[in-house]
N, C-alpha and C positions, 0 to 999 in steps of 0.2 A: 504494499499499499504506499501511497505517497502522502506525506504529512503536509498540512497547510502551514503557512508561516506562523499562524497562531499556535498550532500544535507544537511546532519546533521550539517556539518560545516557551510554551508551557513545560515541555519536557527537556529543556536545554541543560539542566543540571545533570540529568541522566545521560544525555547524549555526550556530554563532556567526558564521562567516565569511559576509559578504554574497554572495560569489561562489559559495558552496555552498548554505547554508541547508537547509531541509527538502526542497525540491524536488531540489536537487543530490544530497543523500544518497539520495533515492529513485532517482535515475539510477544511482548507484553500486550500489545494492542490486539493480537490474534488469540490471546489466551482466554480460557473460560475457567473461572474458579467458583466452586460451590461452597457457601458458608452456612453451616448448620448452627442456627441460633443468632438472633439479632440483639443480643444482650451485652453482658459485660465484656466478653471476649470478642464476639462478633462485631461490636461497635468499632474498636480500633482497627481490627482486621479489615473491615469493609472500607473504612475511611482511607487507610493507607493504600490499599489496593486500588481504590478509585483514583486517589491522587497520583499513583504511579502510572495510571493509564491502562489498567487491565481492561480488555475489550468487553467482557461479559462477566457480571457477578450475579450468581444465583443466591438468593436468601430464603431460608425456610425458618419460620417461627409461627406458632399458633397463638401466641399470647398477645394481650393488649398492654399498652404502656401504663405502668403504675407509678404512683408518686415515689415509692420506695426504690424504684429502678434508677432514678435520676442521679443517685450518688456515685454511680459507676458506669452506667450505660449511656455513653456520651453521644450516641446517635440521636437521642431523644431529648426533647425540651419540655418545659412545663406545659405549654399549650397542647402538647401531643398526648397528654394523659387521657386514657380511655380509647385511644385510637390503636389500630393494629400496628404492631411493631414493624412488620415488613413494609407497610405503607409509609410510616414515619421515616424508616431508614431509607427507603427508595427516594424520598423527596430530598433528604440531606445529601445523598450520594450524587444525585443528578444536579443539585445546586452547586456542589463542589466541582464536578467534572461532567459536563453534558456529553462528552465523548463516550461515556460508559453506558452500556446497555445493562439494565437491571431486570432480572427475572425474579419475581417475588411469589412465594408460595405460603399462603396463610393456612398452614396445616401442620400436623405432627408428622415426623419421620416415622414410618412404620415398616414392618416386614413386608407389607404388601406394596408399598410405593418406593422403597429405598433404591432399588436397583434402577428403576425407570428414571428416578430423579437425578441420580449421580452420573448416569451413562453419558450424557452429552458433555460433561465437564472434564477438564484436564487435571485439576487438582481439587481435593476436598479438604476443608478446614473444619475441625471439630471445636465448636463453641457451645456445645450442648451443656445443659445444666443438670443432667442426671446420668447415673451409671447405665441404666438399660439402653438409653439412646446411644451412649458412647460405645457399648459393646456391639449393638446392632450396626452402627456406622462402621466400625472396624471390620465386622464380618462382611458387610456389603462391599466395602472397598477391596477386601481380599478377593472376594468372588469376582468383582469387576476389574481387578487389576489397576485400581486407581490410587495414586499417592494420597496419603492422608497425613495431615499435620494435627497432632493431638495437643490440646491444652487443657489445663485444669487449674482452678484457684479456690482457695478458702482461707479465711482468717487473714494471716499475713504471708501466706505461702502460695507459690505457683509452680507449675510443672509443665514442660513442653518437650515433645520429641516428634520426629518425622518417621513415617512408616512407608517403605517401598515394598508392596506385597510380594512375597516369595523371595525377596532379596534381603530385607532387614527384619528385625524383631517387630512383630505386630503387638497390638494392645493386649491380646490374649496370651502372647508369649510371656508377658510380664505379670498381668493380672488375669487369672484364668476365667473367672466368672463374676457377675455382679454380686455384691454383698446382699444378704437378706434384708428386705425392707425393715426399717426401724432399728437396725443394728448400729448405725452411725449417725452423727449429728447433722441436722439440716442447716442451711445457711441462715435461716431465720433464727435458729438457736445459737449458732456459732459466730455469725457475722463475717464480714469481708471488708478489708481495707480497699476502698474503691480503686486507688491508683494501681494496685497489683494487677487488676484486669488490664489496664493499659500496658503495663510492662510485658505481661505474657502475650497479650494480643499482638503487640508490635513485633515480638519475636516470631510469632506464628506467621505474620505477614512477611517478615524478612525471609523466612524459610520458603514461603511460596514464591517470592520473587527470585531467589537463588535457584530454586528448582526449575522455574520456567526459563530463566536465562542460562542455566547450565554452568553456574559459577560457584566457587567456594566449596566448603565442606558442609554437607547437610547434617542435621542432628539425627542421623540414623545410627542405631545401636548405641546411642548416647542419650540418656535422660537428663535434662537440665532442670535442676531444682533451684528455686529462688526463695530466699528468706528476707522479707522486707525489714524485719526487726534489726538484723545485723547488716543489711544490704550486701548479702553474699550470694554467690552462685556456687552450686556444687554439681559436678558432672558425675553421673552414675553410669558405668558401663553396663549395657544389657546386650543380649544376643538372642538369636532365634532359638526357640525351643523346638528341638527335633520331634517332640511329642505334642506340639501345640495342637489344641483341638480344632483349629480352623485353618492354619497355614502350613501344617506339616504335609509330608507326602501321603499320609494315611489319616486324613482328618475325621474326627468324630462328628463335627458340625458340617452338614452339607446343604442346609437350607436356613433361611433367615427366620428368626423367632422373636416375637415380642415378649419382653419381660415386664413385670409389674413396674410402673413408674413411681419413683420417689425422688423428689427434686433436691438438688444441691447437697449431695452427700460427700463424705470424705472418710475413707477407711484409713487405717494406720499408714498405708504405703501409697495412697493415690489421692491427689487432690482434684476436685472437680466441682465447679460451680460457675454460674455466670450471673 
């Protein structure tokens, strides 16, 4: 594609980078990224992808904007309270960058629709606020062969890593199955420092851009933990489980299944909330 003078100016700071340039910016303009959740993680993800010039952004979220969301979900403003999150998000994205096509889905991700929804996209980003959706999304991306960028937040903590199906560790390689409902605290009970969502979400967006551009080292087989209290990052090495129930050579899981939904949970070893 040929950029207009206005687009060249808009993306000039990208184009100046030898690792991006005009060809890299064209890759971004041709890319399609699917963002699951238009909340704490999905907000910074979508804004930075839109600013970067991603050609198509898909957004799925069934919720309406609530006053309690505004402390961290920066796509939404006070006048948006009561409106569908995907519509509120779409307006902000298009106001930021009218070059971007936004496909919005006001519905839940389920075993029935997941594969059809992610199929047209190049990269999938996990901004979901519950474990069942995260496991479902992981399984769907493994089945469809779609790169998935996981993120999770709760209290003062965040976590992110990138999954290349059948090449690197998937979510189930690390966490085999969702915890039983009621076993762990909800975000309403435990809380979340709002800025942590921004930190983890921007790292997820960075991973997506690197993946599309084919530059740098992805967070594959590396789980990045963030602690806002000490402002420290810790890298945890992970690897593919040869007996993983979904991505191994002889998987136990061969079809998508819906698990009981419980929002914003955090087990001892996995943070997840938006």
